[in-house]
C-alpha positions as a Markdown table, in Angstrom:
| # | Residue | x | y | z |
|---|---|---|---|---|
| 1 | Met | 43.1 | -139.3 | 157.1 |
| 2 | Ser | 41.9 | -141.7 | 154.0 |
| 3 | Ser | 40.0 | -141.1 | 151.3 |
| 4 | Phe | 37.9 | -142.3 | 148.1 |
| 5 | Glu | 38.4 | -141.7 | 144.7 |
| 6 | Ile | 35.0 | -143.0 | 142.5 |
| 7 | Val | 34.8 | -142.8 | 138.9 |
| 8 | Gly | 30.9 | -142.3 | 138.6 |
| 9 | Gly | 28.2 | -143.2 | 135.9 |
| 10 | Asn | 28.5 | -147.5 | 136.1 |
| 11 | Arg | 26.0 | -149.4 | 136.3 |
| 12 | Leu | 26.6 | -152.3 | 139.2 |
| 13 | Lys | 25.4 | -155.5 | 138.7 |
| 14 | Gly | 25.8 | -158.7 | 141.5 |
| 15 | Glu | 25.2 | -160.0 | 144.4 |
| 16 | Ile | 25.7 | -158.3 | 147.8 |
| 17 | Val | 25.5 | -160.0 | 151.5 |
| 18 | Pro | 24.5 | -157.3 | 153.9 |
| 19 | Gln | 27.2 | -157.4 | 156.8 |
| 20 | Gly | 25.7 | -158.1 | 160.3 |
| 21 | Ala | 23.6 | -155.5 | 162.4 |
| 22 | Lys | 26.0 | -152.4 | 163.8 |
| 23 | Asn | 23.9 | -151.2 | 165.9 |
| 24 | Glu | 22.7 | -154.6 | 167.1 |
| 25 | Ala | 26.4 | -155.8 | 168.0 |
| 26 | Leu | 26.7 | -153.0 | 169.9 |
| 27 | Gln | 24.4 | -153.7 | 172.3 |
| 28 | Val | 24.8 | -157.7 | 173.0 |
| 29 | Ile | 28.7 | -157.5 | 172.8 |
| 30 | Cys | 28.1 | -155.1 | 175.8 |
| 31 | Ala | 25.9 | -157.6 | 177.5 |
| 32 | Thr | 28.2 | -160.6 | 177.3 |
| 33 | Leu | 29.6 | -158.1 | 180.7 |
| 34 | Leu | 26.5 | -160.0 | 182.2 |
| 35 | Thr | 28.0 | -163.1 | 182.3 |
| 36 | Ser | 31.1 | -165.4 | 183.5 |
| 37 | Glu | 30.6 | -167.8 | 181.1 |
| 38 | Lys | 31.5 | -168.2 | 177.5 |
| 39 | Val | 29.1 | -166.0 | 175.0 |
| 40 | Ile | 29.3 | -166.8 | 171.3 |
| 41 | Ile | 28.4 | -163.9 | 168.4 |
| 42 | Glu | 28.1 | -164.5 | 165.1 |
| 43 | Asn | 28.2 | -162.5 | 162.2 |
| 44 | Val | 30.1 | -159.5 | 163.6 |
| 45 | Pro | 30.8 | -156.8 | 161.3 |
| 46 | Asn | 34.3 | -156.0 | 161.0 |
| 47 | Ile | 33.8 | -151.8 | 161.3 |
| 48 | Arg | 35.5 | -149.3 | 163.7 |
| 49 | Asp | 33.0 | -149.3 | 165.8 |
| 50 | Val | 32.7 | -152.8 | 166.6 |
| 51 | Asn | 36.3 | -153.1 | 166.8 |
| 52 | Lys | 36.7 | -150.1 | 169.1 |
| 53 | Leu | 33.8 | -151.4 | 171.5 |
| 54 | Ile | 35.5 | -155.1 | 171.3 |
| 55 | Glu | 39.0 | -153.3 | 172.6 |
| 56 | Leu | 37.0 | -151.6 | 175.2 |
| 57 | Leu | 35.7 | -154.7 | 176.8 |
| 58 | Lys | 39.1 | -156.3 | 176.4 |
| 59 | Leu | 40.5 | -153.6 | 178.5 |
| 60 | Leu | 38.2 | -154.5 | 181.2 |
| 61 | Asn | 39.4 | -157.7 | 180.8 |
| 62 | Val | 37.3 | -160.0 | 179.4 |
| 63 | Lys | 38.4 | -162.4 | 177.1 |
| 64 | Val | 37.9 | -162.0 | 173.0 |
| 65 | Asp | 38.9 | -164.5 | 170.8 |
| 66 | Leu | 38.3 | -164.7 | 167.4 |
| 67 | Leu | 37.2 | -168.0 | 166.9 |
| 68 | Ala | 36.4 | -167.6 | 162.8 |
| 69 | Glu | 35.9 | -164.7 | 160.3 |
| 70 | Gly | 32.9 | -162.9 | 162.4 |
| 71 | Thr | 32.8 | -165.1 | 165.3 |
| 72 | Tyr | 34.0 | -164.1 | 168.8 |
| 73 | Ser | 33.7 | -165.6 | 171.5 |
| 74 | Phe | 33.5 | -163.5 | 175.0 |
| 75 | Gln | 34.1 | -164.7 | 178.3 |
| 76 | Ala | 33.8 | -161.9 | 181.9 |
| 77 | Asp | 35.1 | -164.0 | 184.5 |
| 78 | Asn | 37.5 | -161.9 | 185.2 |
| 79 | Val | 36.3 | -158.4 | 185.4 |
| 80 | Asp | 38.7 | -155.6 | 186.8 |
| 81 | Ile | 36.9 | -152.4 | 187.0 |
| 82 | Ser | 39.4 | -150.6 | 188.7 |
| 83 | Lys | 40.1 | -149.6 | 185.3 |
| 84 | Met | 37.6 | -147.5 | 184.4 |
| 85 | Asp | 39.4 | -144.6 | 186.7 |
| 86 | Thr | 42.0 | -145.3 | 183.7 |
| 87 | Leu | 43.1 | -142.6 | 181.3 |
| 88 | Glu | 43.0 | -145.1 | 178.5 |
| 89 | Phe | 39.8 | -146.4 | 179.7 |
| 90 | Ser | 38.2 | -143.0 | 179.4 |
| 91 | Glu | 40.3 | -141.8 | 176.0 |
| 92 | Gln | 38.5 | -145.2 | 174.3 |
| 93 | Ala | 35.2 | -145.0 | 175.7 |
| 94 | Thr | 34.9 | -141.0 | 174.5 |
| 95 | Ala | 35.7 | -142.4 | 170.7 |
| 96 | Leu | 33.1 | -144.4 | 170.6 |
| 97 | Arg | 29.7 | -143.5 | 171.4 |
| 98 | Gly | 28.4 | -146.6 | 172.3 |
| 99 | Ser | 30.6 | -147.2 | 175.0 |
| 100 | Ile | 27.6 | -145.6 | 176.5 |
| 101 | Leu | 26.3 | -149.3 | 176.7 |
| 102 | Val | 28.3 | -150.1 | 179.4 |
| 103 | Val | 26.6 | -149.0 | 182.0 |
| 104 | Gly | 23.8 | -150.9 | 182.7 |
| 105 | Pro | 26.0 | -154.4 | 182.8 |
| 106 | Leu | 28.6 | -153.1 | 184.9 |
| 107 | Leu | 26.1 | -151.3 | 187.2 |
| 108 | Ser | 24.1 | -154.5 | 187.5 |
| 109 | Lys | 26.7 | -156.8 | 187.4 |
| 110 | Phe | 29.1 | -154.2 | 189.6 |
| 111 | Gly | 26.9 | -152.2 | 191.0 |
| 112 | Lys | 29.2 | -149.1 | 189.6 |
| 113 | Ala | 30.2 | -147.8 | 186.2 |
| 114 | Val | 31.6 | -144.3 | 185.4 |
| 115 | Val | 32.0 | -143.5 | 181.6 |
| 116 | Pro | 33.3 | -140.0 | 180.3 |
| 117 | Gln | 30.6 | -138.1 | 177.8 |
| 118 | Pro | 30.7 | -140.7 | 174.2 |
| 119 | Gly | 32.0 | -139.4 | 171.0 |
| 120 | Gly | 29.7 | -140.6 | 167.7 |
| 121 | Asp | 28.3 | -138.7 | 164.6 |
| 122 | Lys | 28.1 | -134.7 | 165.3 |
| 123 | Ile | 23.9 | -135.3 | 164.2 |
| 124 | Gly | 22.6 | -132.9 | 166.9 |
| 125 | Arg | 22.1 | -133.1 | 170.6 |
| 126 | Arg | 21.7 | -137.2 | 171.9 |
| 127 | Arg | 20.7 | -136.6 | 175.3 |
| 128 | Leu | 21.3 | -139.5 | 177.8 |
| 129 | Asp | 19.3 | -138.4 | 180.2 |
| 130 | Thr | 17.0 | -141.7 | 179.4 |
| 131 | His | 19.7 | -144.1 | 180.2 |
| 132 | Phe | 20.2 | -142.4 | 183.6 |
| 133 | Tyr | 16.5 | -141.8 | 184.5 |
| 134 | Gly | 16.5 | -145.5 | 184.6 |
| 135 | Phe | 19.3 | -146.1 | 186.4 |
| 136 | Glu | 18.3 | -144.1 | 188.8 |
| 137 | Lys | 14.4 | -145.4 | 188.8 |
| 138 | Leu | 15.9 | -148.7 | 189.7 |
| 139 | Gly | 17.8 | -147.5 | 192.3 |
| 140 | Ala | 20.9 | -146.1 | 191.6 |
| 141 | Glu | 22.9 | -143.2 | 192.5 |
| 142 | Val | 24.0 | -140.9 | 189.7 |
| 143 | Ser | 26.4 | -137.8 | 189.1 |
| 144 | Phe | 27.6 | -136.1 | 186.3 |
| 145 | Asp | 31.7 | -134.7 | 187.3 |
| 146 | Ser | 33.1 | -132.3 | 184.2 |
| 147 | Asp | 32.9 | -134.6 | 181.5 |
| 148 | His | 32.0 | -137.8 | 183.5 |
| 149 | Tyr | 29.5 | -140.3 | 184.3 |
| 150 | Ser | 29.2 | -142.1 | 187.8 |
| 151 | Val | 26.5 | -144.4 | 188.5 |
| 152 | Ser | 26.8 | -146.8 | 191.6 |
| 153 | Ala | 23.7 | -149.0 | 193.5 |
| 154 | Lys | 24.1 | -151.1 | 196.2 |
| 155 | Glu | 21.1 | -153.2 | 195.2 |
| 156 | Leu | 19.0 | -152.5 | 192.2 |
| 157 | Lys | 15.1 | -152.7 | 192.8 |
| 158 | Gly | 12.2 | -153.4 | 190.0 |
| 159 | Thr | 10.0 | -150.8 | 189.2 |
| 160 | Tyr | 7.6 | -149.6 | 187.0 |
| 161 | Ile | 9.6 | -147.2 | 184.2 |
| 162 | Leu | 7.8 | -144.2 | 181.5 |
| 163 | Leu | 10.4 | -143.6 | 179.4 |
| 164 | Asp | 10.2 | -139.9 | 177.6 |
| 165 | Glu | 11.6 | -141.4 | 174.5 |
| 166 | Ala | 11.4 | -144.0 | 172.9 |
| 167 | Ser | 15.4 | -144.1 | 172.8 |
| 168 | Val | 17.0 | -147.7 | 171.6 |
| 169 | Thr | 19.8 | -147.2 | 173.5 |
| 170 | Gly | 18.7 | -146.3 | 176.7 |
| 171 | Thr | 16.0 | -148.9 | 176.3 |
| 172 | Ala | 18.6 | -152.0 | 175.6 |
| 173 | Asn | 20.9 | -149.8 | 178.7 |
| 174 | Ile | 17.9 | -150.3 | 181.0 |
| 175 | Ile | 17.4 | -153.7 | 180.2 |
| 176 | Met | 20.5 | -154.6 | 181.0 |
| 177 | Ala | 20.7 | -153.3 | 183.8 |
| 178 | Ser | 16.9 | -154.7 | 185.2 |
| 179 | Val | 18.3 | -158.6 | 184.5 |
| 180 | Phe | 19.5 | -158.5 | 188.3 |
| 181 | Ala | 17.2 | -156.4 | 190.3 |
| 182 | Lys | 15.3 | -157.3 | 192.9 |
| 183 | Gly | 11.5 | -157.6 | 191.8 |
| 184 | Thr | 9.9 | -156.9 | 188.4 |
| 185 | Thr | 10.6 | -154.1 | 186.5 |
| 186 | Thr | 8.5 | -152.8 | 183.6 |
| 187 | Ile | 9.8 | -150.5 | 181.3 |
| 188 | Met | 6.7 | -148.6 | 179.2 |
| 189 | Asn | 7.6 | -146.5 | 176.4 |
| 190 | Ala | 10.3 | -148.6 | 175.3 |
| 191 | Ala | 11.9 | -148.9 | 172.0 |
| 192 | Cys | 11.1 | -151.5 | 169.8 |
| 193 | Glu | 13.7 | -151.8 | 167.5 |
| 194 | Pro | 14.4 | -155.1 | 166.3 |
| 195 | Tyr | 18.3 | -154.4 | 167.9 |
| 196 | Val | 15.7 | -154.5 | 171.4 |
| 197 | Tyr | 14.2 | -157.8 | 169.9 |
| 198 | Gln | 17.1 | -159.6 | 169.4 |
| 199 | Leu | 19.2 | -158.4 | 172.4 |
| 200 | Cys | 16.0 | -159.4 | 174.7 |
| 201 | Gly | 16.2 | -162.5 | 173.0 |
| 202 | Met | 19.7 | -163.6 | 174.0 |
| 203 | Leu | 19.2 | -162.3 | 177.6 |
| 204 | Asn | 16.3 | -165.1 | 177.6 |
| 205 | Lys | 18.5 | -167.6 | 176.2 |
| 206 | Met | 21.5 | -166.6 | 179.1 |
| 207 | Gly | 18.2 | -167.1 | 181.3 |
| 208 | Ala | 16.8 | -163.5 | 181.5 |
| 209 | Val | 13.1 | -163.6 | 182.0 |
| 210 | Ile | 11.9 | -160.3 | 179.7 |
| 211 | Ser | 7.9 | -161.0 | 178.1 |
| 212 | Gly | 6.6 | -158.0 | 175.8 |
| 213 | Val | 9.6 | -159.0 | 173.1 |
| 214 | Gly | 9.4 | -156.5 | 170.2 |
| 215 | Ser | 6.4 | -154.4 | 171.6 |
| 216 | Asn | 6.7 | -151.2 | 173.9 |
| 217 | Met | 6.1 | -152.6 | 177.5 |
| 218 | Leu | 8.3 | -154.9 | 178.3 |
| 219 | Thr | 8.6 | -157.0 | 181.8 |
| 220 | Ile | 11.1 | -158.3 | 183.3 |
| 221 | Gln | 11.6 | -160.8 | 186.5 |
| 222 | Gly | 15.0 | -160.0 | 187.7 |
| 223 | Val | 17.0 | -163.2 | 188.1 |
| 224 | Asp | 20.3 | -164.0 | 190.2 |
| 225 | Ser | 22.9 | -165.2 | 187.4 |
| 226 | Leu | 23.2 | -165.3 | 183.6 |
| 227 | Lys | 24.8 | -168.3 | 181.5 |
| 228 | Gly | 26.7 | -168.2 | 178.1 |
| 229 | Cys | 25.2 | -168.8 | 175.1 |
| 230 | Thr | 26.0 | -169.0 | 171.2 |
| 231 | His | 23.8 | -165.5 | 169.6 |
| 232 | Arg | 23.7 | -164.6 | 165.8 |
| 233 | Leu | 23.4 | -161.3 | 164.6 |
| 234 | Leu | 20.7 | -159.5 | 162.4 |
| 235 | Pro | 21.7 | -158.4 | 158.8 |
| 236 | Asp | 22.1 | -154.7 | 159.2 |
| 237 | Met | 18.9 | -153.2 | 158.1 |
| 238 | Ile | 20.6 | -150.2 | 157.3 |
| 239 | Glu | 23.4 | -151.6 | 154.9 |
| 240 | Val | 19.7 | -153.4 | 153.2 |
| 241 | Gly | 18.2 | -149.8 | 152.7 |
| 242 | Ser | 22.0 | -148.6 | 151.6 |
| 243 | Phe | 21.6 | -151.2 | 148.7 |
| 244 | Ile | 18.4 | -150.3 | 147.4 |
| 245 | Gly | 19.5 | -146.7 | 147.6 |
| 246 | Leu | 22.2 | -147.4 | 145.6 |
| 247 | Ala | 20.4 | -149.6 | 142.9 |
| 248 | Ala | 18.3 | -146.9 | 142.3 |
| 249 | Met | 20.7 | -143.9 | 141.6 |
| 250 | Thr | 23.2 | -145.4 | 139.4 |
| 251 | Arg | 20.6 | -148.1 | 137.3 |
| 252 | Ser | 21.7 | -151.6 | 138.6 |
| 253 | Glu | 20.7 | -154.5 | 139.1 |
| 254 | Ile | 21.4 | -155.4 | 142.4 |
| 255 | Thr | 20.5 | -159.2 | 144.9 |
| 256 | Ile | 20.5 | -158.5 | 148.2 |
| 257 | Lys | 21.0 | -162.0 | 149.9 |
| 258 | Asp | 19.5 | -163.0 | 153.0 |
| 259 | Val | 18.4 | -159.7 | 153.9 |
| 260 | Gln | 16.0 | -160.7 | 157.2 |
| 261 | Tyr | 12.5 | -159.6 | 155.1 |
| 262 | His | 10.2 | -159.0 | 158.0 |
| 263 | His | 13.0 | -157.7 | 160.2 |
| 264 | Leu | 12.9 | -154.5 | 157.8 |
| 265 | Gly | 9.9 | -152.9 | 158.6 |
| 266 | Leu | 8.5 | -149.8 | 156.5 |
| 267 | Ile | 11.7 | -149.7 | 154.8 |
| 268 | Pro | 11.4 | -151.3 | 151.8 |
| 269 | Glu | 7.7 | -149.8 | 151.9 |
| 270 | Val | 9.7 | -146.3 | 151.8 |
| 271 | Phe | 11.6 | -146.8 | 148.7 |
| 272 | Lys | 8.7 | -147.4 | 147.1 |
| 273 | Arg | 7.2 | -144.6 | 147.8 |
| 274 | Leu | 9.9 | -143.0 | 145.7 |
| 275 | Gly | 9.1 | -145.0 | 142.6 |
| 276 | Ile | 11.8 | -148.0 | 143.3 |
| 277 | Asp | 10.7 | -151.2 | 142.0 |
| 278 | Ile | 11.3 | -153.8 | 144.8 |
| 279 | Arg | 10.6 | -157.3 | 144.1 |
| 280 | Gln | 11.1 | -160.2 | 147.3 |
| 281 | His | 12.4 | -163.6 | 146.1 |
| 282 | Asn | 12.7 | -165.7 | 149.0 |
| 283 | Asp | 14.8 | -163.8 | 152.0 |
| 284 | Asp | 16.3 | -161.9 | 149.1 |
| 285 | Ile | 15.7 | -158.4 | 147.9 |
| 286 | Ile | 15.7 | -158.5 | 143.3 |
| 287 | Ile | 16.0 | -154.4 | 142.6 |
| 288 | Pro | 15.8 | -154.6 | 138.4 |
| 289 | Gln | 16.9 | -152.1 | 136.8 |
| 290 | Gln | 15.0 | -149.0 | 135.9 |
| 291 | Glu | 15.8 | -146.3 | 134.0 |
| 292 | His | 13.2 | -144.1 | 135.5 |
| 293 | Tyr | 11.5 | -144.0 | 139.2 |
| 294 | Thr | 8.2 | -141.8 | 139.3 |
| 295 | Ile | 7.9 | -140.7 | 143.3 |
| 296 | Asp | 4.2 | -141.4 | 144.7 |
| 297 | Arg | 1.6 | -138.5 | 145.2 |
| 298 | Phe | -0.7 | -138.3 | 148.6 |
| 299 | Met | -4.3 | -139.7 | 147.9 |
| 300 | Asp | -5.7 | -135.9 | 147.7 |
| 301 | Gly | -2.6 | -135.0 | 145.1 |
| 302 | Ser | -0.8 | -133.2 | 147.2 |
| 303 | Ile | 3.3 | -134.0 | 147.9 |
| 304 | Met | 5.0 | -137.2 | 149.0 |
| 305 | Thr | 6.5 | -136.5 | 152.6 |
| 306 | Ile | 9.5 | -138.7 | 154.2 |
| 307 | Ser | 9.9 | -138.7 | 157.6 |
| 308 | Asp | 11.5 | -140.6 | 160.4 |
| 309 | Ala | 9.7 | -141.8 | 163.4 |
| 310 | Pro | 10.4 | -144.3 | 166.0 |
| 311 | Trp | 10.4 | -148.2 | 165.2 |
| 312 | Pro | 8.1 | -149.7 | 163.2 |
| 313 | Gly | 7.7 | -146.1 | 161.6 |
| 314 | Phe | 10.2 | -146.0 | 159.3 |
| 315 | Thr | 14.2 | -145.3 | 160.4 |
| 316 | Pro | 16.4 | -141.9 | 160.7 |
| 317 | Asp | 20.0 | -143.5 | 159.6 |
| 318 | Leu | 17.9 | -144.2 | 156.2 |
| 319 | Ile | 16.8 | -140.8 | 155.8 |
| 320 | Ser | 19.7 | -139.1 | 153.7 |
| 321 | Ile | 19.9 | -142.4 | 151.9 |
| 322 | Ala | 15.9 | -141.7 | 150.5 |
| 323 | Leu | 17.1 | -137.9 | 150.4 |
| 324 | Val | 19.7 | -138.9 | 147.9 |
| 325 | Val | 17.5 | -141.2 | 145.6 |
| 326 | Ala | 14.7 | -138.6 | 145.4 |
| 327 | Thr | 17.5 | -136.4 | 143.6 |
| 328 | Gln | 17.2 | -138.3 | 140.7 |
| 329 | Ala | 13.7 | -139.2 | 140.9 |
| 330 | Lys | 10.9 | -137.9 | 139.3 |
| 331 | Gly | 8.6 | -136.1 | 141.2 |
| 332 | Ser | 9.6 | -133.8 | 144.4 |
| 333 | Val | 9.4 | -134.6 | 148.1 |
| 334 | Leu | 9.6 | -133.5 | 151.4 |
| 335 | Val | 12.3 | -135.1 | 153.8 |
| 336 | His | 11.9 | -134.6 | 157.0 |
| 337 | Gln | 14.3 | -135.5 | 159.8 |
| 338 | Lys | 13.1 | -135.1 | 163.2 |
| 339 | Met | 14.7 | -136.2 | 165.5 |
| 340 | Phe | 18.6 | -134.8 | 164.8 |
| 341 | Glu | 18.5 | -130.9 | 163.7 |
| 342 | Ser | 22.1 | -131.7 | 162.1 |
| 343 | Arg | 21.5 | -135.0 | 160.0 |
| 344 | Leu | 20.4 | -132.5 | 157.1 |
| 345 | Phe | 23.5 | -130.5 | 156.6 |
| 346 | Phe | 25.2 | -132.4 | 154.4 |
| 347 | Val | 22.8 | -131.7 | 151.1 |
| 348 | Asp | 25.5 | -128.8 | 150.0 |
| 349 | Lys | 27.7 | -131.1 | 148.8 |
| 350 | Leu | 24.7 | -132.4 | 146.5 |
| 351 | Ile | 23.8 | -128.9 | 145.7 |
| 352 | Asp | 27.6 | -129.1 | 144.4 |
| 353 | Met | 27.2 | -131.8 | 142.7 |
| 354 | Gly | 24.2 | -130.2 | 141.1 |
| 355 | Ala | 21.3 | -131.7 | 143.0 |
| 356 | Gln | 17.6 | -129.4 | 143.1 |
| 357 | Ile | 17.1 | -129.2 | 146.9 |
| 358 | Ile | 15.7 | -126.6 | 149.0 |
| 359 | Leu | 16.8 | -127.1 | 152.4 |
| 360 | Cys | 13.8 | -125.5 | 154.4 |
| 361 | Asp | 15.0 | -125.9 | 157.8 |
| 362 | Pro | 17.4 | -128.1 | 159.8 |
| 363 | His | 14.8 | -131.2 | 160.0 |
| 364 | Arg | 13.5 | -130.6 | 155.9 |
| 365 | Ala | 14.6 | -130.3 | 153.0 |
| 366 | Thr | 12.1 | -130.4 | 150.0 |
| 367 | Val | 13.8 | -131.9 | 146.6 |
| 368 | Ile | 13.0 | -131.5 | 143.4 |
| 369 | Gly | 13.8 | -134.9 | 141.5 |
| 370 | Met | 15.9 | -134.4 | 137.8 |
| 371 | Asn | 14.8 | -138.1 | 136.8 |
| 372 | His | 18.3 | -139.2 | 135.7 |
| 373 | Glu | 18.2 | -136.5 | 132.8 |
| 374 | His | 20.5 | -133.8 | 134.4 |
| 375 | Pro | 23.3 | -136.2 | 136.1 |
| 376 | Leu | 25.2 | -135.1 | 139.6 |
| 377 | Arg | 28.7 | -134.1 | 138.4 |
| 378 | Gly | 31.8 | -135.7 | 140.5 |
| 379 | Val | 32.9 | -132.8 | 143.2 |
| 380 | Arg | 35.8 | -133.1 | 146.2 |
| 381 | Met | 33.8 | -133.4 | 149.6 |
| 382 | Thr | 34.6 | -134.8 | 152.9 |
| 383 | Ser | 31.6 | -137.5 | 154.7 |
| 384 | Pro | 30.3 | -135.4 | 158.4 |
| 385 | Asp | 29.0 | -138.5 | 159.7 |
| 386 | Ile | 28.2 | -142.7 | 158.9 |
| 387 | Arg | 24.9 | -142.2 | 157.7 |
| 388 | Ala | 25.7 | -139.2 | 155.2 |
| 389 | Gly | 29.0 | -140.2 | 154.2 |
| 390 | Val | 27.7 | -143.4 | 152.6 |
| 391 | Ala | 24.7 | -140.7 | 151.3 |
| 392 | Leu | 27.3 | -138.8 | 149.0 |
| 393 | Leu | 28.9 | -142.3 | 148.4 |
| 394 | Ile | 25.8 | -143.5 | 146.1 |
| 395 | Ala | 25.5 | -139.4 | 145.4 |
| 396 | Ala | 29.5 | -140.1 | 143.9 |
| 397 | Leu | 28.9 | -143.5 | 141.8 |
| 398 | Ser | 26.0 | -142.4 | 140.3 |
| 399 | Ala | 27.3 | -138.9 | 139.1 |
| 400 | Gln | 29.6 | -137.7 | 136.1 |
| 401 | Gly | 33.1 | -137.5 | 136.6 |
| 402 | Val | 35.3 | -138.4 | 139.2 |
| 403 | Ser | 34.6 | -137.5 | 142.9 |
| 404 | Arg | 36.6 | -137.9 | 145.9 |
| 405 | Ile | 35.0 | -138.1 | 149.5 |
| 406 | Asp | 37.3 | -137.3 | 152.3 |
| 407 | Asn | 37.4 | -138.4 | 156.1 |
| 408 | Ile | 36.2 | -141.7 | 154.8 |
| 409 | Glu | 37.2 | -143.2 | 158.4 |
| 410 | Gln | 33.5 | -141.9 | 158.9 |
| 411 | Ile | 32.5 | -144.4 | 156.7 |
| 412 | Asp | 34.3 | -147.4 | 158.3 |
| 413 | Arg | 33.1 | -146.9 | 161.2 |
| 414 | Gly | 29.7 | -148.4 | 159.7 |
| 415 | Tyr | 30.4 | -150.7 | 157.1 |
| 416 | Gln | 32.5 | -153.3 | 156.2 |
| 417 | Asn | 35.2 | -152.9 | 153.2 |
| 418 | Ile | 32.7 | -151.1 | 151.3 |
| 419 | Asp | 34.9 | -149.9 | 148.7 |
| 420 | Glu | 35.9 | -154.0 | 148.2 |
| 421 | Arg | 32.3 | -155.1 | 148.4 |
| 422 | Leu | 31.5 | -152.2 | 145.6 |
| 423 | Ala | 34.1 | -153.0 | 143.2 |
| 424 | Lys | 32.8 | -156.2 | 143.0 |
| 425 | Leu | 29.5 | -155.4 | 141.5 |
| 426 | Gly | 31.9 | -152.9 | 138.4 |
| 427 | Ala | 31.8 | -149.8 | 141.1 |
| 428 | Asp | 35.5 | -148.1 | 139.8 |
| 429 | Ile | 36.6 | -146.5 | 143.5 |
| 430 | Lys | 40.1 | -146.8 | 145.1 |
| 431 | Arg | 40.5 | -146.0 | 148.8 |
| 432 | Ile | 43.8 | -143.4 | 148.4 |
| 433 | Asn | 45.7 | -143.6 | 151.7 |
């Protein structure tokens, strides 16, 4: 198990380029199963979760070639679906929550799919009912045996599907299952995150007929086949938000390059409510050095609340970053994590560092900012999941003294060479194996 050792309190400076979007990568890589032609995907991040998914596709006999740094070609012209019944497939799929995204394309293209209960972050209950409800509506039979899901269908038929939750991966999976269904499929209450927008755009380039892209009502006209294409991933908006928080906490001047600002939704606005000065220059974000930042209040003077919501609301993946940023702001804020009941449990580590946080319940925490008058102190801690891990890393970089973060494999799942990239900005961080 590897660790980061961080000497905090250093001001950082420079430019940083966000990696390709992890969550988009998991979707569009699985979509390559829908065609026997070559698909080229650019800006693929070199992170554990994506690399595990690529290995899973290789196990299914997909030809994968690294053409250049961050650019892969995929060709699924000889897929061996019998591999889904092997122990090796089960072990690899269990280690990766994104493995659930192979089900839609395999069901659509080959009429069957088997996948174990997937792994991933332990941030609370993350049910998969939405995925399988959609498959059933399309005409598939679904069964759950011990810890494996099986789906099969002789023929999928277009239908009207009203999702009970705007699940991003659920929407993506149902879209991929629908592209070959006979007739028209309408998905209401569809997730409209940029990841889904990008997936639909890629599928349309491949010959799918999807309308309503970017909205919560998608209409898919079934087609007989898809062709190859070239697709480029968006910058990872979670990294963009993480770097905004990093700059504020360390009182640093950082330029975040090529962020695709129009795809960031409310992310910049929420950090502005925390008092961070965010300046847009073309497609870059500049965070100037700020000695202090003050949390806004609502118009009636009541305490600010930061909460997550389905897109275009504030993404839940940045709630932990916003919470950490608030610990050194001037003022107080209520952080409300609505979607996952275990995502705020990392705050005990921040309290150990000296943060003033009251955990109200599994979903809510009140943060009393210390206005950089009482810096956090370095401690030893463990990364519980990807996003909390990076939040703790940001806290450690701002803290006085030495911190050590164990279980950084969690951070590596979502952030590419984060230690090397931060070191180029002046961070004192080293990896200990």
